[in-house]
C-alpha positions in Angstrom: 25.2 30.1 63.6 23.0 27.6 61.4 22.8 28.2 57.6 19.6 27.4 56.5 18.9 27.1 52.7 15.7 24.6 52.0 13.8 25.6 49.2 10.5 25.5 50.8 11.7 27.7 53.6 13.0 30.3 51.2 9.7 30.3 49.2 7.9 30.7 52.2 10.0 33.7 53.0 9.4 35.4 49.9 5.9 34.8 49.9 5.6 36.2 53.1 7.7 39.3 52.3 6.0 39.6 49.0 3.0 40.0 50.8 4.3 42.7 53.2 5.7 44.6 50.4 2.5 44.5 48.2 0.4 45.2 51.0 2.4 48.4 52.0 2.0 49.8 48.6 -1.9 49.0 48.2 -4.3 51.8 48.4 -7.8 51.8 48.4 -9.3 52.4 44.7 -10.6 55.6 43.8 -13.2 56.4 41.5 -11.9 56.8 38.1 -12.2 60.2 36.3 -12.1 59.0 33.1 -14.1 55.5 32.6 -17.3 56.3 31.0 -19.7 53.5 30.2 -20.5 53.2 26.1 -23.9 54.7 25.4 -26.6 52.2 24.4 -28.9 52.8 21.2 -31.1 55.2 22.9 -29.7 58.7 23.1 -32.2 59.5 25.9 -30.9 56.9 28.1 -27.3 56.2 29.8 -26.6 53.1 31.8 -25.8 53.2 35.0 -22.5 51.9 36.4 -22.7 51.0 40.0 -20.0 51.8 42.4 -18.9 48.1 42.4 -18.5 48.2 38.7 -16.3 51.2 38.9 -14.3 49.5 41.4 -13.4 46.4 39.3 -12.8 48.6 36.2 -10.3 50.8 37.9 -8.7 48.0 39.9 -8.1 46.3 36.8 -7.1 49.5 35.1 -4.3 50.2 37.9 -3.3 46.4 37.4 -2.8 46.5 34.0 -0.6 50.0 34.2 1.7 48.0 36.9 1.9 44.9 34.6 2.7 46.6 31.2 4.6 49.4 33.1 2.7 52.1 30.8 1.3 55.4 32.2 -2.4 55.0 33.6 -3.5 57.5 31.5 -3.1 55.9 28.5 -5.5 53.1 29.1 -9.2 53.7 28.1 -11.9 51.5 29.2 -14.5 50.9 26.2 -16.7 48.5 27.5 -17.7 47.2 30.8 -20.3 44.5 30.8 -21.5 43.1 34.1 -21.8 39.2 33.8 -22.6 35.9 35.5 -19.5 33.6 34.9 -20.6 29.8 34.6 -17.6 29.1 36.6 -14.8 30.1 39.3 -12.2 30.3 36.1 -14.6 33.6 35.0 -15.5 32.1 31.8 -11.9 31.5 30.4 -11.4 27.7 30.1 -7.8 26.0 29.9 -6.7 22.5 29.3 -6.8 20.4 32.0 -7.8 23.1 34.5 -10.6 22.4 37.1 -13.1 25.0 37.7 -15.7 25.0 40.4 -18.8 25.0 38.6 -20.5 28.0 40.4 -21.7 30.8 39.0 -19.4 34.0 39.6 -20.9 37.6 39.5 -18.2 39.8 37.5 -17.1 42.0 34.5 -16.1 41.8 30.9 -14.1 44.6 30.7 -12.6 45.8 27.3 -9.6 48.3 27.3 -8.0 49.9 24.2 -4.2 50.6 24.9 -2.0 52.2 22.0 -4.6 51.2 19.1 -4.3 47.3 20.7 -7.5 45.6 22.5 -7.4 44.0 25.8 -10.2 42.1 27.4 -10.5 41.0 30.8 -12.5 38.7 32.8 -12.9 39.9 36.4 -14.9 38.8 39.4 -17.4 41.2 41.1 -14.6 43.7 42.3 -11.9 43.2 40.2 -9.5 41.2 42.8 -9.7 38.1 40.5 -9.1 38.7 36.9 -8.3 36.5 34.0 -7.1 37.6 30.4 -9.2 36.5 27.5 -7.8 38.6 24.7 -4.4 40.4 24.5 -1.9 41.1 21.9 1.2 39.2 22.1 4.0 40.6 24.6 6.9 42.0 23.2 10.1 40.6 25.2 12.5 40.3 22.6 14.3 36.9 22.2 13.0 34.2 24.5 16.0 33.4 27.1 14.4 31.5 29.8 11.1 29.6 29.8 9.5 28.8 33.1 6.4 26.9 34.3 5.2 26.3 37.9 2.7 27.5 40.5 1.9 30.8 42.2 1.3 30.7 46.0 -2.4 31.0 45.2 -2.1 27.3 43.4 -2.6 28.6 39.9 -0.4 26.9 37.2 1.3 29.8 35.2 3.8 30.1 32.6 6.4 32.7 32.1 8.9 33.6 28.8 11.6 35.6 30.0 13.4 37.6 27.0 15.9 39.9 26.4 13.6 43.0 26.9 11.0 41.8 29.4 8.6 39.2 30.6 5.6 37.4 29.1 3.2 35.5 31.9 -0.1 33.8 31.6 -2.3 31.0 32.7 -0.9 27.3 31.8 -2.1 26.5 28.2 -3.7 30.2 27.9 -4.2 31.6 24.5 -3.2 35.2 25.6 -0.2 36.4 27.9 0.4 39.9 29.3 4.2 41.3 29.3 6.0 44.1 30.1 9.5 45.1 30.9 11.7 44.1 33.8 10.9 45.6 37.1 14.5 46.6 37.4 17.5 46.2 35.1 19.5 43.9 37.6 17.0 41.3 36.3 18.3 42.0 32.8 21.6 41.6 33.9 21.7 38.7 35.6 19.6 36.7 32.9 22.3 37.6 30.5 25.0 36.7 32.5 23.4 33.3 33.0 23.0 32.6 29.2 26.8 33.8 28.6 27.9 31.5 31.4 25.7 28.0 30.9 25.0 25.5 28.2 21.5 25.3 27.1 19.6 22.6 29.8 16.1 21.9 30.8 15.5 21.3 34.4 12.7 20.3 37.0 13.0 22.2 40.1 11.7 22.9 43.3 10.3 26.1 41.8 8.9 24.9 38.6 10.3 23.8 35.3 12.6 25.7 33.6 14.4 25.8 29.7 17.6 28.3 29.3 18.9 29.0 26.1 22.4 29.3 26.9 25.2 30.2 24.6 28.2 29.4 27.3 29.7 26.2 28.1 29.5 25.6 31.8 27.0 22.6 32.9 24.6 24.0 35.6 24.9 22.0 38.5 21.7 20.6 40.2 22.0 23.5 43.0 22.4 26.0 40.0 19.6 24.7 38.4 17.6 25.2 42.1 18.7 28.8 42.1 17.6 29.8 38.4 14.4 28.2 39.1 13.5 30.0 42.2 14.7 33.3 40.3 12.5 32.4 37.2 9.6 31.9 39.6 10.1 35.1 41.5 10.5 37.0 38.0 7.2 35.4 37.0 5.4 36.7 40.3 6.7 40.3 39.7 5.5 40.3 36.1 2.2 39.2 37.3 2.0 41.5 40.6 3.5 44.5 38.1 5.5 45.4 41.3 9.3 44.4 42.6 9.5 41.6 45.1 12.6 42.4 46.2 13.0 43.3 49.8 14.4 42.3 53.1 13.0 41.3 56.4 15.3 41.1 59.8 14.2 40.0 63.1 16.3 40.3 66.1 17.1 41.5 69.9 15.7 45.0 70.3 19.6 46.2 71.3 22.6 45.7 69.0 24.5 42.6 70.2 21.9 41.9 72.8 21.7 37.9 73.7 18.0 38.5 74.9 15.4 37.6 72.1 12.5 37.8 74.3 13.0 42.1 73.8 12.2 41.6 69.7 12.5 43.9 67.3 11.9 44.2 63.3 13.3 45.7 60.0 11.4 45.8 56.9 13.1 47.1 53.6 11.6 47.1 50.1 12.2 48.8 46.6 11.2 52.3 48.1 13.7 54.6 49.8 12.1 54.1 53.2 12.0 51.3 55.8 9.5 50.1 58.4 11.0 49.6 62.1 8.7 48.2 65.1 8.6 45.5 67.5 7.6 41.8 67.2 4.2 42.7 68.6 3.4 44.6 64.8 3.8 48.1 66.0 5.6 49.5 62.9 6.8 53.1 62.1 8.1 54.1 58.7 11.3 55.9 58.1 13.3 57.5 55.6 16.5 56.0 54.7 19.4 58.5 54.0 21.1 58.9 50.8 23.8 56.5 52.0 21.7 53.8 53.3 19.5 54.0 50.3 22.4 53.6 47.9 23.8 50.6 50.2 20.3 48.7 50.2 19.6 49.5 46.3 23.3 47.9 45.6 22.9 44.9 47.8 19.3 44.4 46.2 20.5 44.1 42.7 23.8 42.2 43.6 22.8 39.3 45.8 20.7 36.0 45.4 17.6 35.6 47.6 18.2 33.5 51.0 17.1 32.8 54.6 19.7 32.9 57.4 19.5 32.6 61.2 21.1 32.5 64.3 20.0 32.0 67.7 18.5 35.1 68.3 17.7 36.5 64.5 16.2 35.5 61.4 17.0 37.8 58.1 14.6 36.8 54.9 16.7 38.5 51.9 14.8 38.5 48.5 17.7 39.9 46.2 17.6 40.3 42.6 21.2 39.4 42.1 23.0 36.1 41.4 26.0 36.4 44.2 25.6 34.1 46.8 27.5 32.1 49.4 27.2 31.9 53.5 29.9 34.7 53.9 27.8 36.9 52.1 24.6 36.0 54.0 26.9 36.6 57.1 27.8 40.1 55.9 24.2 40.9 55.0 22.9 40.0 58.3 25.5 42.3 59.8 24.5 45.3 57.7 20.8 44.6 58.4 21.6 44.2 62.3 23.8 47.7 62.0 21.0 49.5 60.1 18.2 48.6 62.6 20.1 50.1 65.2 20.8 53.4 63.4 17.2 53.7 61.9 15.2 52.6 65.4 17.5 55.1 67.5 18.1 57.9 64.9 21.5 58.1 65.9 24.7 57.3 63.3 27.9 55.9 64.0 31.1 56.0 62.2 32.5 52.7 63.5 29.4 50.5 63.7 30.3 48.4 60.5 34.3 48.8 60.5 35.6 45.5 60.7 38.9 46.3 59.8 41.4 49.1 59.7 44.9 49.0 58.5 47.7 51.4 57.7 50.2 50.1 54.7 52.8 52.6 55.0 53.7 55.5 53.2 53.7 55.8 49.2 57.0 57.1 48.2 56.2 58.1 45.1 54.0 61.2 46.6 55.0 63.6 49.1 53.8 62.8 52.8 50.9 60.4 51.3 50.2 57.3 52.9 48.1 54.3 52.5 45.2 53.0 54.6 42.4 50.5 53.9 39.1 50.5 55.7 36.7 47.4 55.4 33.2 47.2 56.3 31.6 43.8 57.9 29.2 43.7 54.8 32.1 43.3 52.4 32.7 46.9 51.2 35.8 48.6 51.3 38.0 51.9 50.8 41.2 52.4 49.5 42.4 55.6 50.8 45.3 57.9 50.3 45.9 60.2 53.5 48.5 62.5 54.7 51.3 61.1 56.8 51.5 63.6 59.0 47.9 64.8 60.2 46.0 61.8 58.7 43.9 63.9 56.3 42.4 62.4 53.7 43.3 63.0 50.3 41.4 60.6 48.2 39.0 57.6 48.6 37.6 55.0 46.3 35.5 52.0 47.3 34.4 48.6 46.0 32.8 45.7 47.1 35.0 42.7 47.7 35.3 39.6 45.6 33.7 36.3 47.1 37.2 35.3 47.8 38.2 38.5 49.7 35.2 38.1 51.6 36.0 34.3 52.7 39.2 35.3 53.8 38.0 38.0 55.9 35.0 36.3 57.2 37.4 33.6 58.6 39.3 36.4 60.9 36.4 38.1 62.1 34.1 35.0 63.1 37.0 32.6 64.1 39.4 34.8 65.4 39.4 37.5 68.6 39.9 40.9 68.3 43.1 42.2 67.2 44.9 45.7 67.9 48.2 46.3 66.5 49.6 49.8 67.0 46.8 51.8 64.9 45.5 48.5 63.3 42.6 46.4 64.4 40.4 43.7 63.1 36.8 43.5 65.1 37.0 39.8 65.5 34.2 37.9 67.2 36.0 34.4 67.3 37.8 32.6 70.5 41.0 32.0 68.9 44.2 34.2 69.2 45.7 35.4 65.7 49.3 33.9 65.1 52.0 36.1 63.6 51.8 34.5 60.5 48.4 35.2 60.6 49.1 38.7 60.8 51.9 38.8 58.1 49.0 37.3 55.9 46.2 40.0 57.0 48.9 42.7 55.8 49.6 41.0 52.4 45.6 40.6 52.0 45.0 44.3 52.8 47.6 45.5 50.6 46.7 43.5 47.8 42.9 44.5 48.3 44.1 48.0 48.3 46.1 48.0 45.1 42.9 46.2 43.5 40.2 48.9 44.7 42.8 51.8 44.5 43.6 51.0 40.6 39.7 51.5 40.0 39.8 55.4 40.9 41.8 58.2 39.5 45.3 58.6 40.1 45.9 60.2 42.9 46.9 64.1 42.5 50.3 65.5 43.8 50.7 66.7 46.8 52.6 70.0 46.4 52.8 73.2 48.5 50.6 75.6 46.1 51.2 79.0 47.5 47.4 79.8 47.0 46.4 77.0 49.4 45.5 78.2 53.1 48.1 77.1 56.0 47.6 74.6 58.5 45.8 75.9 61.5 45.2 73.8 64.8 42.3 71.9 65.2 41.6 72.0 61.1 42.8 69.9 58.4 43.7 70.8 54.5 42.1 69.5 51.6 44.0 69.8 48.4 41.9 69.3 45.4 44.1 70.3 42.4 42.1 68.1 40.0 38.8 70.0 40.8 40.5 73.1 41.4 40.4 74.2 45.1 41.6 74.0 48.5 40.2 74.3 51.8 40.4 73.8 55.7 37.7 71.5 57.3 37.4 70.4 60.8 40.2 67.9 61.8 37.6 65.3 62.9 35.9 65.3 59.4 36.8 62.6 56.3 36.5 63.6 52.7 35.0 61.0 50.5 35.4 60.8 46.8 31.5 60.0 45.9 32.0 60.4 42.2 34.5 62.0 39.3 32.7 65.5 39.7 32.1 65.8 43.6 33.2 64.9 46.8 31.5 64.6 50.2 33.0 66.0 53.5 31.4 64.3 56.4 32.4 63.7 60.1 33.5 60.5 60.2 31.3 58.7 58.1 28.8 59.5 55.4 26.4 57.6 57.3 26.4 60.5 59.9 23.7 62.7 58.9 23.1 64.5 62.0 26.3 66.6 62.2 26.6 69.4 59.5 28.2 67.9 55.9 29.3 69.6 52.7 29.2 68.2 49.2 31.3 70.0 46.4 30.5 69.6 42.9 32.2 70.9 40.1 31.0 71.1 36.4 30.8 73.3 33.2 29.1 76.4 33.8 27.8 76.3 29.9 28.4 80.1 29.9 26.0 80.9 32.5 26.8 83.2 35.6 26.1 82.2 39.3 23.2 84.1 39.0 21.6 82.5 36.1 22.4 79.0 37.7 20.7 80.1 40.5 17.5 81.2 38.4 17.1 78.2 37.2 17.6 76.0 40.6 14.9 78.2 42.0 12.7 78.0 38.7 13.0 73.9 39.2 11.5 74.4 42.8 8.6 76.7 42.3 6.9 76.8 45.5 9.6 76.3 48.1 10.3 79.1 50.6 14.0 79.7 49.6 15.8 83.0 50.4 18.4 84.3 48.4 21.8 86.3 48.7 25.3 87.0 47.4 28.7 87.0 49.2 32.6 87.2 47.8 34.0 83.6 48.1 37.4 83.4 46.5 37.5 86.6 45.0 34.2 85.8 43.0 30.6 87.0 43.7 28.8 83.8 44.8 25.2 83.2 45.0 23.6 81.8 48.4 20.3 80.1 48.1 18.9 78.8 52.0 16.3 76.4 52.7 16.7 74.6 49.5 14.6 71.3 49.8 16.0 67.7 49.8 17.0 64.9 52.1 17.1 67.6 54.2 16.7 71.4 54.3 20.2 72.9 52.9 22.0 76.0 51.8 23.8 76.1 48.5 26.5 78.3 47.4 27.3 78.7 43.6 30.0 80.5 41.8 31.5 80.5 38.4 35.3 81.2 37.4 36.4 80.2 34.0 33.3 78.9 33.0 33.7 76.1 35.6 30.6 75.9 38.5 31.1 75.3 41.9 28.4 74.2 43.7 29.0 74.2 47.7 25.8 72.3 49.3 25.5 72.5 53.3 23.4 70.4 55.2 21.3 69.8 57.4 20.0 73.7 58.4 18.7 71.8 61.2 22.1 71.0 63.0 22.9 73.5 65.8 26.5 73.3 64.4 25.6 74.4 61.0 26.5 78.2 61.1 30.0 77.6 62.9 30.9 74.7 60.3 29.7 77.0 57.2 31.6 80.1 58.4 34.7 77.5 58.7 34.6 76.7 55.4 34.1 79.8 53.4 36.7 81.4 55.5 39.2 78.9 54.1 38.3 78.1 50.6 40.2 79.2 47.6 40.3 78.5 43.9 43.5 77.1 42.3 44.7 76.5 38.8 42.7 73.0 38.0 45.0 70.4 36.7 
């Protein structure tokens, strides 16, 4: 494997990825319904607006809406003046700017937005624009100033503040500005300001000035990173779109050493991916909830990079600041596995598991043992399981720290696979692990479990509540005293504690979206009955072909809603007791095993006194 991080390669990767992302969301301009030319002095005559004029106005109007992050309906065109500009700069002269002296047909467009005037000069179709007049952008306190060039060679400036980004041509009198494309940008900037002392620097990505309040002196490499980040933020502000994304190219089959059969995966800001071959044939695939959540966290957490192996290339345009070769290898592992799943439509419970480690019994609780699962892309689950039966009681997850990942990375890529009783490390190296290293793995796993386990709630005491169902062969018991229920589930299913008010029960992994799964959410009913909750849900989804029925569950009358739209069609069972709403969602209805799974759950679901 080789590590590449030259500024020029990364910038080319970012630009090519940005072009793909913007092209993917570009539509042909439509005829505007609310753009009306201003009447002239004659009431009997109305100026004719050509289709080209309409196109220029609408293209510019849509771009303004994206750049300012406002509703398109709030932008009103008040004047459209076809104009022959005297130069290629569209009549907006700038200090030291060279403009080709060629007559350029275009438009002078005047827009009204919240009682403020914007004058934009465009070419014939509105694909090239220059701001002539605009109010000062509201970006809060300026924290970072950047100046440099975009990929089209134009000199640009940006002021990045606490509340947003202002950008414009170098030396221009007017700037545009709007909010950050994501809160992740705001978070990263605030962290840098708190960390670094003030500095000015010339980087490969432009000049920067950071108004820091910290004491750390930014190294040249850190200055380069901040310069690259600032340039990308300025490009996002100009495009009005996020440039975050990822492009993976590798063998068509996971683990294949043959790069001649090449496949590609593209991810952007939306909850979908493009999957295809290197010949250009691509198809769009929807991301599962789990994959979309993982991608969103990675996009916001990690810094841009380019990483290559002998058969693979990964261009990652992230919005965060976390960096390092270990993380780049981890993200490559994630991209490789997600491509395999999205290309085949099949999920695997173990495709990303790098380490599975049993840590013994927690003697402060009855029959509770500790287990750690670590995924190869740097995320881990601290699990409490039944010592007998291995049923999962509680799960808490978190990203590894950079130090924790660096240690795992060395075991994964330097050592051979290790299997020891029920424990294993899925190594890819060539050296055997010594006894001392195995002891170190155990210490590392225990320390990681302790850190992650402390994030979650304390485990509920495991007691033999008389109202909980008895064990049955092939089934596992789930006791959730905190939320107030018990149930039996198929023995090969796992319980995931997704948030404080909800658990998910899936076969092996939440990545498995083919087999039936169950989400149980518990919250305040706020004085409503199950019927009233169902009425509100049906009203929210007007037009959906939802069927409705009732049944007896846990001594209460529950409402069943079928064909409820979502990621997949699902079935929701709603019941209320003591002003607590229990919402059971079964999905996907297309699974051939959904009815058997549904029947098993309802036959063994009971309510208990919540703690």
